[in-house]
PyMOL Python script that loads the backbone (N, CA, C, O; Angstrom):
from pymol import cmd

cmd.read_pdbstr("""\
ATOM      1  N   MET A   1      -3.665  -8.237  12.262  1.00  0.00           N
ATOM      2  CA  MET A   1      -3.820  -8.429  10.945  1.00  0.00           C
ATOM      3  C   MET A   1      -2.279  -8.157  10.283  1.00  0.00           C
ATOM      4  O   MET A   1      -1.555  -7.293  10.777  1.00  0.00           O
ATOM      5  N   ASN A   2      -1.876  -8.906   9.214  1.00  0.00           N
ATOM      6  CA  ASN A   2      -0.577  -8.826   8.415  1.00  0.00           C
ATOM      7  C   ASN A   2      -1.340  -7.916   7.125  1.00  0.00           C
ATOM      8  O   ASN A   2      -2.426  -8.367   6.763  1.00  0.00           O
ATOM      9  N   VAL A   3      -1.012  -7.107   6.667  1.00  0.00           N
ATOM     10  CA  VAL A   3      -1.588  -6.730   5.411  1.00  0.00           C
ATOM     11  C   VAL A   3      -0.497  -6.613   4.769  1.00  0.00           C
ATOM     12  O   VAL A   3       0.536  -6.284   5.352  1.00  0.00           O
ATOM     13  N   ASN A   4      -0.550  -6.929   3.094  1.00  0.00           N
ATOM     14  CA  ASN A   4      -0.437  -6.784   2.168  1.00  0.00           C
ATOM     15  C   ASN A   4      -0.412  -5.759   1.214  1.00  0.00           C
ATOM     16  O   ASN A   4      -1.420  -5.686   0.510  1.00  0.00           O
ATOM     17  N   CYS A   5       0.703  -4.748   0.962  1.00  0.00           N
ATOM     18  CA  CYS A   5       0.039  -4.056   0.169  1.00  0.00           C
ATOM     19  C   CYS A   5      -0.140  -4.054  -1.422  1.00  0.00           C
ATOM     20  O   CYS A   5      -0.842  -3.392  -2.186  1.00  0.00           O
ATOM     21  N   PHE A   6       0.919  -5.214  -1.615  1.00  0.00           N
ATOM     22  CA  PHE A   6       0.830  -5.446  -3.042  1.00  0.00           C
ATOM     23  C   PHE A   6      -0.590  -5.919  -3.376  1.00  0.00           C
ATOM     24  O   PHE A   6      -0.951  -5.737  -4.539  1.00  0.00           O
ATOM     25  N   LYS A   7      -1.375  -6.452  -2.597  1.00  0.00           N
ATOM     26  CA  LYS A   7      -2.600  -6.709  -2.670  1.00  0.00           C
ATOM     27  C   LYS A   7      -4.149  -6.079  -2.202  1.00  0.00           C
ATOM     28  O   LYS A   7      -5.250  -6.563  -1.940  1.00  0.00           O
ATOM     29  N   CYS A   8      -3.461  -4.523  -2.272  1.00  0.00           N
ATOM     30  CA  CYS A   8      -4.397  -3.576  -2.161  1.00  0.00           C
ATOM     31  C   CYS A   8      -4.986  -2.746  -3.320  1.00  0.00           C
ATOM     32  O   CYS A   8      -4.255  -2.366  -4.235  1.00  0.00           O
ATOM     33  N   GLN A   9      -6.193  -2.488  -3.290  1.00  0.00           N
ATOM     34  CA  GLN A   9      -6.606  -1.464  -4.558  1.00  0.00           C
ATOM     35  C   GLN A   9      -5.725  -0.405  -4.808  1.00  0.00           C
ATOM     36  O   GLN A   9      -5.427  -0.046  -5.947  1.00  0.00           O
ATOM     37  N   TYR A  10      -5.113   0.331  -3.336  1.00  0.00           N
ATOM     38  CA  TYR A  10      -4.786   1.421  -3.061  1.00  0.00           C
ATOM     39  C   TYR A  10      -3.273   1.683  -3.222  1.00  0.00           C
ATOM     40  O   TYR A  10      -2.794   2.804  -3.395  1.00  0.00           O
ATOM     41  N   PHE A  11      -2.568   0.532  -3.146  1.00  0.00           N
ATOM     42  CA  PHE A  11      -1.034   0.692  -3.762  1.00  0.00           C
ATOM     43  C   PHE A  11      -1.109   0.562  -4.886  1.00  0.00           C
ATOM     44  O   PHE A  11      -1.867   0.039  -5.703  1.00  0.00           O
ATOM     45  N   LYS A  12       0.182   1.353  -4.853  1.00  0.00           N
ATOM     46  CA  LYS A  12       0.789   2.242  -6.169  1.00  0.00           C
ATOM     47  C   LYS A  12       1.893   2.083  -6.071  1.00  0.00           C
ATOM     48  O   LYS A  12       2.387   1.872  -4.963  1.00  0.00           O
ATOM     49  N   VAL A  13       2.698   2.135  -7.287  1.00  0.00           N
ATOM     50  CA  VAL A  13       4.218   2.395  -8.027  1.00  0.00           C
ATOM     51  C   VAL A  13       4.273   3.617  -8.549  1.00  0.00           C
ATOM     52  O   VAL A  13       3.373   3.833  -9.361  1.00  0.00           O
ATOM     53  N   THR A  14       5.031   4.507  -8.362  1.00  0.00           N
ATOM     54  CA  THR A  14       5.578   5.277  -8.350  1.00  0.00           C
ATOM     55  C   THR A  14       6.843   5.766  -9.466  1.00  0.00           C
ATOM     56  O   THR A  14       7.918   5.166  -9.448  1.00  0.00           O
ATOM     57  N   TRP A  15       6.657   6.623 -10.184  1.00  0.00           N
ATOM     58  CA  TRP A  15       8.028   6.669 -11.058  1.00  0.00           C
ATOM     59  C   TRP A  15       9.310   7.297 -10.323  1.00  0.00           C
ATOM     60  O   TRP A  15      10.436   7.298 -10.821  1.00  0.00           O
ATOM     61  N   ASP A  16       8.957   7.867  -8.980  1.00  0.00           N
ATOM     62  CA  ASP A  16      10.566   8.750  -8.142  1.00  0.00           C
ATOM     63  C   ASP A  16      11.093   7.324  -7.797  1.00  0.00           C
ATOM     64  O   ASP A  16      10.373   6.373  -7.492  1.00  0.00           O
ATOM     65  N   PRO A  17      12.597   7.310  -7.900  1.00  0.00           N
ATOM     66  CA  PRO A  17      13.190   6.692  -7.381  1.00  0.00           C
ATOM     67  C   PRO A  17      13.734   6.676  -5.828  1.00  0.00           C
ATOM     68  O   PRO A  17      14.280   5.863  -5.082  1.00  0.00           O
ATOM     69  N   GLN A  18      13.339   7.845  -5.775  1.00  0.00           N
ATOM     70  CA  GLN A  18      13.332   8.094  -3.777  1.00  0.00           C
ATOM     71  C   GLN A  18      12.093   7.527  -3.048  1.00  0.00           C
ATOM     72  O   GLN A  18      12.141   7.218  -1.857  1.00  0.00           O
ATOM     73  N   THR A  19      10.691   7.370  -4.001  1.00  0.00           N
ATOM     74  CA  THR A  19       9.694   6.758  -3.299  1.00  0.00           C
ATOM     75  C   THR A  19       9.096   6.472  -4.213  1.00  0.00           C
ATOM     76  O   THR A  19       8.350   7.211  -4.855  1.00  0.00           O
ATOM     77  N   PRO A  20       9.408   5.014  -4.465  1.00  0.00           N
ATOM     78  CA  PRO A  20       9.155   4.203  -5.332  1.00  0.00           C
ATOM     79  C   PRO A  20       6.826   3.433  -4.878  1.00  0.00           C
ATOM     80  O   PRO A  20       5.913   2.900  -5.509  1.00  0.00           O
ATOM     81  N   ARG A  21       7.019   3.797  -3.861  1.00  0.00           N
ATOM     82  CA  ARG A  21       5.750   3.392  -3.480  1.00  0.00           C
ATOM     83  C   ARG A  21       4.727   3.960  -2.657  1.00  0.00           C
ATOM     84  O   ARG A  21       5.041   4.482  -1.588  1.00  0.00           O
ATOM     85  N   ALA A  22       3.462   3.911  -3.062  1.00  0.00           N
ATOM     86  CA  ALA A  22       2.672   4.857  -2.592  1.00  0.00           C
ATOM     87  C   ALA A  22       1.179   4.320  -2.425  1.00  0.00           C
ATOM     88  O   ALA A  22       0.609   3.469  -3.107  1.00  0.00           O
ATOM     89  N   CYS A  23       0.752   4.965  -1.455  1.00  0.00           N
ATOM     90  CA  CYS A  23      -0.837   4.778  -0.769  1.00  0.00           C
ATOM     91  C   CYS A  23      -2.114   5.794  -1.088  1.00  0.00           C
ATOM     92  O   CYS A  23      -2.594   6.328  -0.088  1.00  0.00           O
ATOM     93  N   VAL A  24      -2.362   5.929  -1.615  1.00  0.00           N
ATOM     94  CA  VAL A  24      -3.783   6.908  -2.450  1.00  0.00           C
ATOM     95  C   VAL A  24      -4.436   6.842  -1.285  1.00  0.00           C
ATOM     96  O   VAL A  24      -4.828   7.993  -1.092  1.00  0.00           O
ATOM     97  N   ALA A  25      -4.866   6.000  -0.180  1.00  0.00           N
ATOM     98  CA  ALA A  25      -6.047   5.691   0.457  1.00  0.00           C
ATOM     99  C   ALA A  25      -5.590   6.880   1.698  1.00  0.00           C
ATOM    100  O   ALA A  25      -6.402   7.616   2.258  1.00  0.00           O
ATOM    101  N   TYR A  26      -4.102   6.858   1.961  1.00  0.00           N
ATOM    102  CA  TYR A  26      -3.575   7.961   2.983  1.00  0.00           C
ATOM    103  C   TYR A  26      -2.765   8.695   2.523  1.00  0.00           C
ATOM    104  O   TYR A  26      -2.229   9.425   3.356  1.00  0.00           O
ATOM    105  N   GLY A  27      -2.360   8.833   1.240  1.00  0.00           N
ATOM    106  CA  GLY A  27      -1.706  10.301   0.606  1.00  0.00           C
ATOM    107  C   GLY A  27      -0.403  10.479   0.779  1.00  0.00           C
ATOM    108  O   GLY A  27       0.014  11.625   0.946  1.00  0.00           O
ATOM    109  N   PHE A  28       0.524   9.324   0.772  1.00  0.00           N
ATOM    110  CA  PHE A  28       1.687   9.842   0.779  1.00  0.00           C
ATOM    111  C   PHE A  28       2.403   8.673   0.189  1.00  0.00           C
ATOM    112  O   PHE A  28       1.699   7.702  -0.088  1.00  0.00           O
ATOM    113  N   LYS A  29       4.093   8.577  -0.127  1.00  0.00           N
ATOM    114  CA  LYS A  29       4.807   8.153  -1.239  1.00  0.00           C
ATOM    115  C   LYS A  29       5.877   7.910  -0.135  1.00  0.00           C
ATOM    116  O   LYS A  29       6.354   8.673   0.705  1.00  0.00           O
ATOM    117  N   THR A  30       6.088   6.655  -0.401  1.00  0.00           N
ATOM    118  CA  THR A  30       7.143   6.229   0.508  1.00  0.00           C
ATOM    119  C   THR A  30       8.907   4.939  -0.261  1.00  0.00           C
ATOM    120  O   THR A  30       9.149   4.323  -1.299  1.00  0.00           O
ATOM    121  N   LYS A  31       9.422   5.122   0.701  1.00  0.00           N
ATOM    122  CA  LYS A  31      10.538   3.787   0.007  1.00  0.00           C
ATOM    123  C   LYS A  31       9.899   2.721   0.526  1.00  0.00           C
ATOM    124  O   LYS A  31       9.813   1.813  -0.301  1.00  0.00           O
ATOM    125  N   GLN A  32       9.326   2.430   1.770  1.00  0.00           N
ATOM    126  CA  GLN A  32       9.102   1.484   2.624  1.00  0.00           C
ATOM    127  C   GLN A  32       7.797   0.974   1.918  1.00  0.00           C
ATOM    128  O   GLN A  32       7.229   1.696   1.098  1.00  0.00           O
ATOM    129  N   ILE A  33       7.340  -0.231   2.229  1.00  0.00           N
ATOM    130  CA  ILE A  33       6.053  -0.457   2.167  1.00  0.00           C
ATOM    131  C   ILE A  33       5.029   0.255   3.004  1.00  0.00           C
ATOM    132  O   ILE A  33       5.213   0.327   4.219  1.00  0.00           O
ATOM    133  N   PRO A  34       4.178   0.678   2.562  1.00  0.00           N
ATOM    134  CA  PRO A  34       2.973   1.821   3.092  1.00  0.00           C
ATOM    135  C   PRO A  34       2.598   1.422   4.283  1.00  0.00           C
ATOM    136  O   PRO A  34       2.408   2.236   5.187  1.00  0.00           O
ATOM    137  N   SER A  35       2.385  -0.367   4.504  1.00  0.00           N
ATOM    138  CA  SER A  35       1.591  -0.319   5.763  1.00  0.00           C
ATOM    139  C   SER A  35       2.738  -0.669   6.704  1.00  0.00           C
ATOM    140  O   SER A  35       2.654  -0.376   7.897  1.00  0.00           O
ATOM    141  N   VAL A  36       3.891  -1.336   6.166  1.00  0.00           N
ATOM    142  CA  VAL A  36       4.847  -0.670   7.428  1.00  0.00           C
ATOM    143  C   VAL A  36       5.272   0.785   7.962  1.00  0.00           C
ATOM    144  O   VAL A  36       5.894   0.887   9.019  1.00  0.00           O
ATOM    145  N   VAL A  37       4.921   1.888   7.207  1.00  0.00           N
ATOM    146  CA  VAL A  37       5.261   2.955   7.630  1.00  0.00           C
ATOM    147  C   VAL A  37       3.989   3.584   8.660  1.00  0.00           C
ATOM    148  O   VAL A  37       4.139   4.069   9.782  1.00  0.00           O
ATOM    149  N   VAL A  38       2.596   3.390   7.828  1.00  0.00           N
ATOM    150  CA  VAL A  38       1.716   3.366   8.934  1.00  0.00           C
ATOM    151  C   VAL A  38       1.148   2.439  10.118  1.00  0.00           C
ATOM    152  O   VAL A  38       0.125   2.650  10.769  1.00  0.00           O
ATOM    153  N   LYS A  39       2.033   1.378  10.246  1.00  0.00           N
ATOM    154  CA  LYS A  39       2.471   0.602  11.532  1.00  0.00           C
ATOM    155  C   LYS A  39       3.432   1.440  12.338  1.00  0.00           C
ATOM    156  O   LYS A  39       3.002   1.866  13.410  1.00  0.00           O
ATOM    157  N   GLN A  40       4.676   1.745  11.986  1.00  0.00           N
ATOM    158  CA  GLN A  40       5.363   2.826  12.778  1.00  0.00           C
ATOM    159  C   GLN A  40       4.727   3.980  12.993  1.00  0.00           C
ATOM    160  O   GLN A  40       5.295   4.294  14.039  1.00  0.00           O
ATOM    161  N   SER A  41       4.123   4.675  12.826  1.00  0.00           N
ATOM    162  CA  SER A  41       3.402   5.779  12.260  1.00  0.00           C
ATOM    163  C   SER A  41       2.420   5.725  13.725  1.00  0.00           C
ATOM    164  O   SER A  41       2.725   6.436  14.682  1.00  0.00           O
ATOM    165  N   SER A  42       1.619   5.107  13.753  1.00  0.00           N
ATOM    166  CA  SER A  42       0.275   5.319  14.348  1.00  0.00           C
ATOM    167  C   SER A  42       0.126   3.862  15.364  1.00  0.00           C
ATOM    168  O   SER A  42      -0.777   3.708  16.186  1.00  0.00           O
ATOM    169  N   GLY A  43       1.336   2.769  15.062  1.00  0.00           N
ATOM    170  CA  GLY A  43       0.912   1.992  16.430  1.00  0.00           C
ATOM    171  C   GLY A  43      -0.279   0.866  15.933  1.00  0.00           C
ATOM    172  O   GLY A  43      -0.642   0.026  16.755  1.00  0.00           O
ATOM    173  N   THR A  44      -0.773   0.877  14.796  1.00  0.00           N
ATOM    174  CA  THR A  44      -2.339   0.185  14.561  1.00  0.00           C
ATOM    175  C   THR A  44      -1.870  -0.303  13.112  1.00  0.00           C
ATOM    176  O   THR A  44      -1.057   0.302  12.413  1.00  0.00           O
ATOM    177  N   ASP A  45      -2.509  -1.486  12.781  1.00  0.00           N
ATOM    178  CA  ASP A  45      -1.964  -2.133  11.514  1.00  0.00           C
ATOM    179  C   ASP A  45      -2.963  -0.783  10.452  1.00  0.00           C
ATOM    180  O   ASP A  45      -3.491   0.246  10.874  1.00  0.00           O
ATOM    181  N   CYS A  46      -2.929  -1.175   9.396  1.00  0.00           N
ATOM    182  CA  CYS A  46      -3.555  -0.067   8.420  1.00  0.00           C
ATOM    183  C   CYS A  46      -5.042  -0.495   8.311  1.00  0.00           C
ATOM    184  O   CYS A  46      -5.405  -1.607   7.928  1.00  0.00           O
ATOM    185  N   LEU A  47      -5.769   0.403   8.649  1.00  0.00           N
ATOM    186  CA  LEU A  47      -7.105   0.062   8.494  1.00  0.00           C
ATOM    187  C   LEU A  47      -7.667   0.652   7.180  1.00  0.00           C
ATOM    188  O   LEU A  47      -8.889   0.781   7.114  1.00  0.00           O
ATOM    189  N   LYS A  48      -6.946   1.002   6.186  1.00  0.00           N
ATOM    190  CA  LYS A  48      -8.002   0.899   4.913  1.00  0.00           C
ATOM    191  C   LYS A  48      -7.506   0.105   3.809  1.00  0.00           C
ATOM    192  O   LYS A  48      -7.589   0.447   2.629  1.00  0.00           O
ATOM    193  N   PHE A  49      -6.950  -1.042   4.263  1.00  0.00           N
ATOM    194  CA  PHE A  49      -6.806  -1.882   3.365  1.00  0.00           C
ATOM    195  C   PHE A  49      -8.061  -2.794   2.681  1.00  0.00           C
ATOM    196  O   PHE A  49      -8.767  -3.479   3.422  1.00  0.00           O
ATOM    197  N   VAL A  50      -8.252  -2.763   1.475  1.00  0.00           N
ATOM    198  CA  VAL A  50      -9.209  -3.182   0.451  1.00  0.00           C
ATOM    199  C   VAL A  50      -8.647  -4.220  -0.785  1.00  0.00           C
ATOM    200  O   VAL A  50      -7.820  -3.760  -1.572  1.00  0.00           O
ATOM    201  N   PRO A  51      -9.138  -5.704  -0.945  1.00  0.00           N
ATOM    202  CA  PRO A  51      -8.502  -6.246  -1.412  1.00  0.00           C
ATOM    203  C   PRO A  51      -8.698  -5.958  -3.169  1.00  0.00           C
ATOM    204  O   PRO A  51      -9.685  -6.179  -3.871  1.00  0.00           O
ATOM    205  N   LYS A  52      -7.594  -5.488  -3.472  1.00  0.00           N
ATOM    206  CA  LYS A  52      -7.916  -5.812  -5.069  1.00  0.00           C
ATOM    207  C   LYS A  52      -9.103  -6.888  -5.723  1.00  0.00           C
ATOM    208  O   LYS A  52      -9.500  -7.979  -5.315  1.00  0.00           O
ATOM    209  N   ALA A  53      -9.452  -6.124  -6.839  1.00  0.00           N
ATOM    210  CA  ALA A  53     -10.262  -6.905  -7.439  1.00  0.00           C
ATOM    211  C   ALA A  53      -9.485  -7.823  -8.152  1.00  0.00           C
ATOM    212  O   ALA A  53      -8.323  -7.553  -8.457  1.00  0.00           O
ATOM    213  N   GLU A  54     -10.207  -9.261  -8.551  1.00  0.00           N
ATOM    214  CA  GLU A  54      -9.534 -10.225  -9.405  1.00  0.00           C
ATOM    215  C   GLU A  54      -9.282  -9.446 -10.810  1.00  0.00           C
ATOM    216  O   GLU A  54      -9.994  -8.548 -11.260  1.00  0.00           O
ATOM    217  N   SER A  55      -8.561  -9.780 -11.175  1.00  0.00           N
ATOM    218  CA  SER A  55      -8.294  -9.635 -12.788  1.00  0.00           C
ATOM    219  C   SER A  55      -8.481 -10.396 -13.701  1.00  0.00           C
ATOM    220  O   SER A  55      -7.925 -11.443 -13.368  1.00  0.00           O
ATOM    221  N   ARG A  56      -8.981 -10.528 -14.772  1.00  0.00           N
ATOM    222  CA  ARG A  56      -9.188 -11.492 -15.907  1.00  0.00           C
ATOM    223  C   ARG A  56      -8.081 -12.339 -16.387  1.00  0.00           C
ATOM    224  O   ARG A  56      -8.156 -13.501 -16.787  1.00  0.00           O
ATOM    225  N   ARG A  57      -6.769 -11.385 -16.260  1.00  0.00           N
ATOM    226  CA  ARG A  57      -5.534 -11.477 -16.864  1.00  0.00           C
ATOM    227  C   ARG A  57      -5.072 -12.578 -15.929  1.00  0.00           C
ATOM    228  O   ARG A  57      -4.403 -13.460 -16.466  1.00  0.00           O
ATOM    229  N   MET A  58      -5.350 -12.713 -14.374  1.00  0.00           N
ATOM    230  CA  MET A  58      -4.472 -13.715 -13.857  1.00  0.00           C
ATOM    231  C   MET A  58      -5.396 -15.412 -13.678  1.00  0.00           C
ATOM    232  O   MET A  58      -5.096 -16.403 -13.011  1.00  0.00           O
ATOM    233  N   GLN A  59      -6.717 -15.108 -14.706  1.00  0.00           N
ATOM    234  CA  GLN A  59      -7.505 -16.146 -15.090  1.00  0.00           C
ATOM    235  C   GLN A  59      -6.654 -17.370 -15.759  1.00  0.00           C
ATOM    236  O   GLN A  59      -7.234 -18.380 -16.156  1.00  0.00           O
TER     237      GLN A  59
END
""", "prot")
cmd.dss("prot")
cmd.show_as("cartoon", "prot")
cmd.util.cbc("prot")
cmd.orient("prot")
């Protein structure tokens, strides 16, 4: 499974230029895409992916 963090409700953008991306579910900030960090550190795909709810702005 290929996880797209940008479509996950736990993905956040931070104001820190050193670590601009964050995963609230796992509780870490990173420069890389969080799903890549999870895959590299655990060897498995992200198991906490939850799709974002449809936004009315996008309709």
